[in-house]
N, C-alpha and C positions, 0 to 999 in steps of 0.2 A: 490802613488802606482796606477797602471792602474786600472781604473774602480772604484776608491775610491771616486769619486765625490759625494757630499751629499747636500741635500737641506737645506735651512735655516729654523730653527724652529721659530714659531710665536713670541716667547718671547726671541729671541736671545739677550743676554745682551749688545752686541756692538751696535746693532740697537736701542734697547730701551733706552740705555743711550744717544745716539746721538739725538734721538727724544726728550727726556726730556730736554736735553741741548738746542736744537733749540727752543722749546717752551718757556723756561726761557729767552733766549736772546730776542725773539720777545716780550715777556711780558715786559721786561725791556724797550724796545723801546716804547711800548704802554703806559707804566707809564710815560715816559718822555713826550710823546705827551699830556697826561692828565694833567701833571704839567704845560706845556706851556699854555694849554687852560684855566686852572684855573688862571694862572697869567693874561692872557688876560681878563678873566672875571672881576678880581679885578681892573685891569687898567681901563677898560671901566666903571665900577661902580664908580670909583674915579673921572673920567672925568665928568661923568653925575652929580655926587654930587656937584662938583665945579661949574659946569654950573648953576645948580639950585640954589646954594648959591648966585651966582652973579646975578641971574635973567636973565642970557643971553638967556636961552631957556625955561623959565618957562611956556610959552604958547604953547609949542610943543604938537601936538596931540599924544595920546597914542594909540598904536595898540590894538584894541579890537576884540576879536574873539567870534563867536557864539558857543554855547555849542555843543560839538561833539555828533552826534547821538550815542545812546547806542550800537546799533548793530555793528557799525564801531569800537567803542572802544573795544568791546569784541573781534572782529577779530584781531585788531591791537595788543592789549596787550597779548592775548592768544598765537598767533602765534609768536610774539616777544619772549615770554618766551620759547616756544617750540624750536625755532631756537637756543636759547642760550643753552638749555638742550642738543640738538643734537650736538652742538659744543663741549660741555663738554664731551659727550660720545665719540666723536672723539678723545679725548685726552687720551683714554685708551691705555695702553702700547702695546697691541696686534694689534693696528690698522695699523702701517706701513707695517708689513708683513702678518697680518691675514686678512685684508679686501679683497684683490684681490681673494684669494683662498677660504675664508670663507663666503664672502658676494656677491661680484660682479659676479664672475663666476657662482656660484650656482643659482643666480637670473636669469641668462640667459640660464641655461642649458636645459630647456625644450622649449625654444623659437625657432623660425625658424632660419636658418643659417644667414640671413642678420642681425638679431638682435644680435646674438652671435658675428658676426664680428664687429658690431658697438661697442658693449660693450667691446670686446677684445681690441679695439684700446685704450679705456680708461684704461683698465687693464694693457696694455703694458706701458703706461705713468706712471701709479702708481707704477708698478713693477720696472721700471727703476729708479724712483726717490721717493722711499717710504717715506723718511724723509720729503722732501719738500711737497709732496702731502698730507701726513697726517697732517702736521702742517698747510698747507693752508686750509684744510677742517675745522680745528678747528677755525681759526680766521675769515674765510669768514662767517661761520654760526653764530659765536658770533657777528660779525659785523652786519650781516643782522638783527639779533634779537635786538641788541642795537638800530639800525637805526629805526626799527619799534617802539620801546618803547619810544625813546626820541625825535624823529624828531618833530619839531613844526608843527602846522597845515598848511594847504594850500599845496603849491607845494612841500615843504620838505617832508611832510608825504606821499603824493601821490607818490613821487619818491621812498620812502622806500618800498611802496607796489609793485612798478614796479621792484625794485631790488629783492625783495623776490620772485616774480613770475618768474623772469628770472633765478635766481639760482635754484629755485625749478624745473624748466624744465630740467636743466642740470642734477640734481640729479635723477630726475624721469627717464630720458633716460639712463644714464650711471650707476647709482647706483641701480636702481630698474628694469632695462630692460623693460621700459614702464609699470611697475607695474605687469608684467606677463600676460598682456591681450592677448598676442600672443602665450602664452605657454599652455601646457596641465595641466589639474587639477586646473585651476584657480577657485577661490571661494571667495565670500565675507568674509567668515569666516577666510580665510588666508590672507586677505589684498588687494585683487583685488578691484580697479584698481591701487593700490599703494598709500601708505600714503602721499607721497610728492605731489601727484596730488591735494590734498586738501590744501596744503600749496600754491600751484599755484593759486587755485581758490580764496583763501583768499587774496593773494597778489593782484590779479586783482580787487577784490572788494574794497580793501583799495585804490588802485590807481585811482578808479573812482572819479569824482567830488563829493564832499559831498552833493551837492544839490539833487543827485539822491536818497538819503535816506530821502528826505523831505516828501515823500508819502509812503504808505504801499506797493506800487507796487514793489519796489526792493526786500524788504523782502519776499513778496509773491512769486516773481519769483524765488528767491533762494530756497524757501521751495518747490515749485512745481518741480523745477529741481532735488532736492534731492528726492522727491517722485518718480519721473520717474526712478531715479537711483535705489532706493530701490526695486521698482517693477521689474526692469530688473534683479537685483541681485537675487531676489526671483525666477524668471523664470530660471535663470542660475543654481541656487541651486537645483531646481526641475528637471532639465533636466536628463533624464534617460541615463544610460551608463557611467556616470562620476565617479561613485564610492561613491557618497555622501549618497546613500540610505542604504548601507550595513555597519554593524558594524563588529562583529566577533562572529558569532553564535556558533562556536565551536573552540577548540584549534587548530584543523587542518586547519581551514579556514584562508585565508589571510585577514589581517585587512582591513577595508574600508579606504577610503581616509581620513576622519576626524579622525578616530581612530589612523591611522598610524601617522598622523601629531601630534596629542596630545601626543602619546607615545614618539615620537621623542623629543618634547619640554620638556617633563618631565625629560629627561636625561641631559638637560642643567644645568650648574652650577648655583645655585640660592638658596634663602632662603628655608629651609626645609618646612615651612608652605605653601609657594606658590607651591612647588613641590608636596605636598600632595594633594592640591586642583586639580592640573592638572592631577595627577594620578587617582584621584577619578572620574573626568569627563571622563577620558579615559576608565575606567571600565564601566561607565554608557553607553557611546556610543558603546563600544564593544558589550554590551548585548542588547541595544535597539537602534541601529543605525537608523532604519527606523523611529521610533517615534521621535527621536531627530531631524532628518532632516525635518520631517513633521512640527514640531513645529517651526523650523527656517524659513522654507518657508512661513508658514502662518504669522509669525511675520513680515517678511520682506515685504510681499505684503500688510498686514494690515497697517503697519506704512506708507508705500508708499501711500496707498489710503488716509490716514488721511492728509498727506502733500499736495496731489494734490487736495483735496476737496475744498480748499479755505475758509473753515469754521474755525473760530478762535478756537472754543472749540474742534473740531476734531483735529486741528493742535496741540493744547496743549496736548491732549492725545497722539498723535503721538510722540511729543518731549519727553515726560516722558517715554513712552515705548521704544523709540529709544535709549535714554540714558541708560536705564536698560539693553537692549539687547547688546549695544556696550560695556558696562562695563563687562557684563558676558563673552562676546567673548574675550575681551581684557585680562581678567585674565585666563579663562579656556582653550582657544584655542591658542591665540597669546602669552600667557605667558608674558604679559606686554612688550614684544618686545626688551628689552634692557639688558637682562641677558646674561651671557656666555662670556663676555670679548670683543666681536666684535659687540655688538648691537649698531646700529647707531641712532635709534630713538625709540619712544614708539609705533611704528607701526600705523595702520590706524584708529583705533577706536576712539581715543581721538580727533585727528584733524577732523574726520568726524562729531563727535558729536558737536564740536564747530561750524562747518559751519552750520549745520541745526538749532542749537540753535540760532545762530545770525540771521538766516533767519526769525525765529519766532519772535525774538525781533524787527527786522526791520519792521515786519508786525503789531505788536501791540504797539510798543513804538515809535511813530512818533514824531519828534520834533515839538514844537509849531510853528505856522506860523511865529512868530516874530524871532524865532531862526533858521529857516530853510534856511537861506541864505548861499550862498557860503562864507566861512570864508575869511576875508580880509587878504591880504598879505602885507608885508612891502612896496612893490612897489606901491600898489594901494592906500595906505593911505598917503604916504609921498609926499610932494610937492617940494622937493629939496634935494640934497645930504646933505646939512648942517643940515637938521632936522632928518636924518635917525637914528642917534644914540639915540636921545631923544624920538623918536616915538615908539621904541621897548620897550615893558614891560619887567621887569626883568625876568619874567618866560619865555617869548618868546626868549629873548636873551640867557638865560642859555641853553634852549633846542636846540637853533640853534648851539651854540658852542659844545654841547654834540653830535649833529648830525654830525658835522664836525669830531669829534673824532671817531664816529662810522664808518664813511667813511674811515678814516685813518686805522682803524682796518681791514676793508675790503681790502684795498690796501696792507697792510702788508701780508695778506694771499694770495691775488690774484697775485701780481706782481712776486714773486719768482716762483709760479706755472706756470704762463704764459711763463716765461723764460725757465723753465725746460721742458715744453711741446715741445719746439722747438729743444731740445737737444736729438738726438736719442741714445746717449751713456749713459749707466747706471752709476749711482753714484758709486764712488770707495768704499763707505762704505759697499756695499754688498760683494765685494771680501775680504775686511778686516774682515768682520764678519765670513766668511768661513775659511780664511787662517791666520787671524791675521794681524796686521799692519806690514808694511815693516820694516825689521831690518835695521835701518839707521847706516851705518858704514863708516869707512875711513881707508882702509889699501891697500897696493899694491896687485894687482891681481897676481895670480900665473901664471908664464910664461908657454907657451906651443908652440909647432910647430907641425902642423898636415897638412893633405891634404884635399883640398876642393873637391866638387863634380865634378870638371873639372880636378882633379889630379894635381892641382897647390899647392905648398907649401904656407902655411899661418901661420904666427906667431902672437902672441898677440902684440908684439912690432910693427909689420908692420901695425897694426890698430890704433896706437896712433894718436891723432888728431881728432879721431871720438869717439863718445859715443858708447860703445859696449853693446848690450843686449845678454847675454850668457845664454844658457839653455842646457839641455841634453835630447835627444829624442831617442826613440827606433824606427828604421825605419820599423819594422814589427808590431808595436803596432796598435791596432784597437780601443782603448778606449780613454785615456786621451791625448796621444801624438799628434794625428791629431787635437784635439781641441786646444791644446796649440799652435801648429803651426799656426792655423787660428787666434788665439788671437794676436800672434806676427804680422801677416800680417795685421790685423785690426789696430793695434797700428801704424804700418808703414803708413797706409792711414790717420789715425787721426793726425799724426805728420805733414803732409803736406810738405811744403818746407823744414822744419827742418829735414826731413828724409834723406836729402842729406848728412848730417853729422852724420848719425847713421848706424851702422852695426848690423844686426840681425844674430847671430852666434849660431848654434846648434852643439853639439858634440854627436857623436854616443854613445848610452848607451845600447849596446847589445854585449856580448862577442861572440855570435854565428853568427850574421849577421852584419858585420862591413865593408863590401866592398863598393866601390864607386857605384857599380851597385845597391846595396840596398838603398843607400842614393838618387841616381837619381830616382829610382822607387818611393820612398816616395815623392820627390819633384814634380814629374809628377802627382801623385795621389792627392796631396794637392794644386796643381796649383801654386807652388812656383818657378818653373823652370825659369820663366821670371822676377823674382824679383831681381833687380840689386844689392841690398845690402843684399841679403840672402846668407849665407854661411853654408853648412852642412859639418862638418869636420869629418874625420876619420883618423885612423892610425893603427899602430900595437897594438895588445892586451896589450902589456906591457906599451906602452905610454898612451893608453886610461885608463888603470887601475891607473896609476900615477895621471892623471888628475881627475879621479873620486875621488880618495882619497884626493887630494888637495882641491877639492871644496865640499867635504862632501856628495857625491852622493852615496847612498847605493844601491847596485845592486845585485840581486839574480835571478836565473833562476826559472821560475814557473814550477811546475810539469806537465809533459806531454804537454808542449806547447813551442812555439818559442818565445813568449813574455817574457819580463823581468819585474820583480817587482823592482821599484825604486821610490825614493822620487822625487817630482816635484819641482824644484827650478829654479829661474831666477835671475841672477846676473846683476846689472847695473854698468858698469865700465865707469868712466869719461874719457875725452880725454887725461888725463895725465897718465892713466893706473891704477887708484885707484878704488877699489870697493866702491861704495857709497850706495848701497842698495841691500838687499837680499830679494826676494819675494818668498813665497810659492805659486806655480802656479797651485795647485789643482783646476781644472776648475769648480768643483761643478756640479750642475744639473740645466739646464734651461738657456735660452738665456740671461736673465738679468744678471746672475752671470758671464757669459763669457764676455759680454759687459762691466760689471763693472771692471773685471780684466784688460781689454784693457785700460779703462780710468785710472786706478790706475798705470799701467805700463807706459802709456804716460806721466803722471804727473811726475813720478820718472825719466824718461829719460830726460825730459825738465829741471828738477831740476839739474840733474848731468851735463847736457850740459852747464849750466850757472854757475856752481859752481867754 
């Protein structure tokens, strides 16, 4: 019906089912890779055992590694676990359709135009390929987390840090709109400068040579940098005119920035006990907004001063106070960050606390001088390819194979996404979700003879040898029909050289406006007049009504209007004159759905052409 296009719901069953199926298929591939690596591990262990039994390589050196600095271990293990958690959160059913509108676009809504345009380029790719993008996010983040956790020491582990930092930058830019630093109302309480920026910082620190942790300098530098950051966030929080100082002194007053945020978070679907805590804090801030903000400002500046002081005891106080403040904000303001069905991470407080805690550990837990050397790698210990196998300790060998598996998980996520990003056409699954899957049939098409826009007689029999795309359009429609016509035109372009054997045929679907003048006006309006394989057919009302009845087109005149209410159908007829597919062509709302129908139609045309 004209104007009946509708958007997809976040939990559309067609899309969520396809997403679940894609994840399961990719998980099956990952399990196969894990099985192959496990077999490789056992084969290598068997070969080594036999060599040792024969004494062939009994004197081979064993790869020995110095103890990993504690601060680096905390960073690597914690952020590895966080990436895996984030990947699992990406597997929520609402992610394919809910992330663009529920997370990506809102994150950039208060930012300058150039930031919105940049983020929208990513939103477009995700919206066009929601299943591929959502599944890719799952496996890329799980892969990054596994890589950090299992990669052996040396270059393997440093590479894991680099990969973590690189993916973190991509998420920070496109997923968090630069953490909102260019937007209005940015605040440390709400997550400025973005949770993933701390993932990036941790990745860079892990990617550094381990020898940089041999002195307190690196840990102290990290802690001082965090101190400067905390002081800066305190100044930002104290800046007048940003709404942070007001609560809600009366029922008539507009809530302040923090109160409004907390009240909004309390509405998110979550456990009742957590929601009660958030609502309580909302009431406290509404009544005492000025005092709450003063406490936050003093705490931020005080913690920052402890960090930049360089004194171990002051730093320890700052770390404890910082952890308490971060946990309080994480629960009472950020609402733990991952409730509501489209939460992608636990927000900024946990990763922030890990970074400054690791800085403190790097300052006070320095490796002994004997252990502070750059860890050896396989290439630096071995003296020939023949000794490589025996020089690796079982632990190092196992972690190396596990790291290969983690990289494979990354590729399983990244490769389909890279391919999809180069495809400007939306996936057919979107059109199927709105209109249902095409009705695949095989019966002779109903014959007709009508007149085209040039007043030439055209019959269905005269089009045999070509694949025919048949639809029914109202020439004075201003809603769905122009969109459907453009979808047919886009399908013609997508077919490329194959379009030479395809005819796009529309039959007038209006008992009041059925002249060639009306069809020609529609063609000019939609830019179809120059399309060689486009036919807009009309005829007597009696002949049109027979065709409408034959093809199941329901037609009725809308009250007080020239437009006609009708169902939107597209028939795909093969070169032998048999109907092979019937598609509901309701265009839905949004460019992604229209592009998706174009892709779906193109696929059906190609299938019918080769049947």
